[in-house]
C-alpha positions, 0 to 999 in steps of 0.5 A, spaced: 440 519 475 443 514 470 440 515 463 442 508 460 445 501 461 452 500 460 453 495 455 460 493 454 466 492 458 469 499 457 462 503 459 462 497 465 469 500 467 467 507 466 461 506 471 465 502 476 470 508 476 465 513 477 463 509 483 469 509 486 470 516 485 464 518 488 465 514 494 472 517 495 470 524 494 464 523 499 470 519 504 474 525 504 468 531 505 465 527 510 472 527 515 474 519 513 467 517 515 464 511 510 457 514 506 452 510 505 450 506 499 445 511 497 449 517 498 454 513 493 449 512 488 446 519 488 453 522 487 455 517 482 448 519 479 447 511 478 440 507 481 442 504 488 440 497 484 445 498 479 451 500 485 449 493 488 450 489 481 458 492 481 459 492 489 454 488 493 456 492 500 458 499 501 465 496 504 467 492 498 466 499 494 472 502 499 476 495 499 476 496 491 478 503 492 484 501 497 485 496 491 486 502 486 490 506 491 495 500 492 496 499 485 497 506 484 502 507 490 506 500 487 506 503 480 509 510 483 514 507 487 516 502 481 516 508 476 521 512 481 526 506 482 527 506 475 528 513 473 534 514 476 541 509 475 544 510 482 538 510 487 540 509 495 536 507 501 534 514 503 531 514 496 527 508 496 524 510 503 522 517 500 519 513 494 515 508 499 512 514 503 511 520 498 505 517 495 502 516 502 503 524 504 500 526 497 494 521 498 492 521 505 485 518 503 490 511 502 492 511 509 485 512 512 483 506 508 488 502 510 487 504 517 480 501 517 482 496 512 483 489 516 478 491 522 472 494 517 472 493 510 475 486 509 470 483 514 464 486 511 466 482 504 465 475 502 471 470 501 471 471 493 472 479 494 477 478 500 481 473 496 481 477 490 483 483 494 489 480 497 491 476 490 492 483 487 495 486 492 501 481 492 501 480 485 502 488 484 508 488 489 511 481 485 511 487 479 515 491 483 520 486 484 524 487 477 526 494 479 529 493 485 533 487 483 539 492 481 539 495 488 543 488 490 543 482 485 544 477 491 538 478 494 532 473 491 525 475 489 522 472 494 526 476 500 524 483 496 517 481 496 517 480 504 520 487 504 515 490 500 510 487 504 513 488 511 513 496 508 506 496 507 505 493 513 510 498 517 507 504 513 500 503 515 502 502 523 506 509 522 499 512 518 495 510 525 500 512 530 501 519 526 493 520 525 490 517 532 483 517 532 482 522 538 488 526 540 490 526 547 494 532 550 498 529 554 501 524 547 506 527 542 503 525 536 509 523 531 510 525 524 508 520 519 514 521 514 520 521 520 516 515 523 516 512 517 523 513 515 525 511 522 521 504 521 523 502 513 530 505 513 533 499 517 530 493 514 532 496 507 539 498 509 540 491 511 537 488 505 541 492 500 548 491 503 547 484 504 551 479 500 551 472 499 558 471 498 561 473 505 568 474 506 571 468 510 574 470 516 582 469 516 585 464 522 591 468 526 597 464 528 595 462 534 588 459 532 592 455 526 597 453 531 591 451 536 587 447 530 581 452 531 
């Protein structure tokens, strides 16, 4: 059980991180079932009342954990994209996918985010989560602009948001809650790549200076 009260911002941040780490460990150990608040408090070695100082519900804890994974995913993709001068569509898609493969709990949290987590937090927490997600994706845009300077920042942001949605869809499809023997479960990496690649290919190849179609002799004579 906790020994002393967190007195400054650094200690409070450590307390929050301790709660999130404990919650994630229990989530993994339980096979992706949300633990109770008291289980999280015991694992984090804090009083239940202390836990509720930082998070009003257990769903708020896991939404914060999802937020942490989202930010880490964004940092990972941005870092990999900036690492090499020549980045292909295949490279970008693999950067987007790899974090999900390395951190399967991220995909599981995305699966339950809309139906379970976001619906059990207050409006302030809900709004803050989505604002931080969008702002995090915006930070990725400068790393992508070198792929095609003709594409506006707004379009890169739209593509990143769509990519997040498609990866969540791919995770749900490739990790069904119940396995039905007649159904072939798709591979997450393959399905994700097939979903992402056409959209990224289209934007990276986009040019705002489209070549003017040359008129043939017959079209000139006809005035077309």
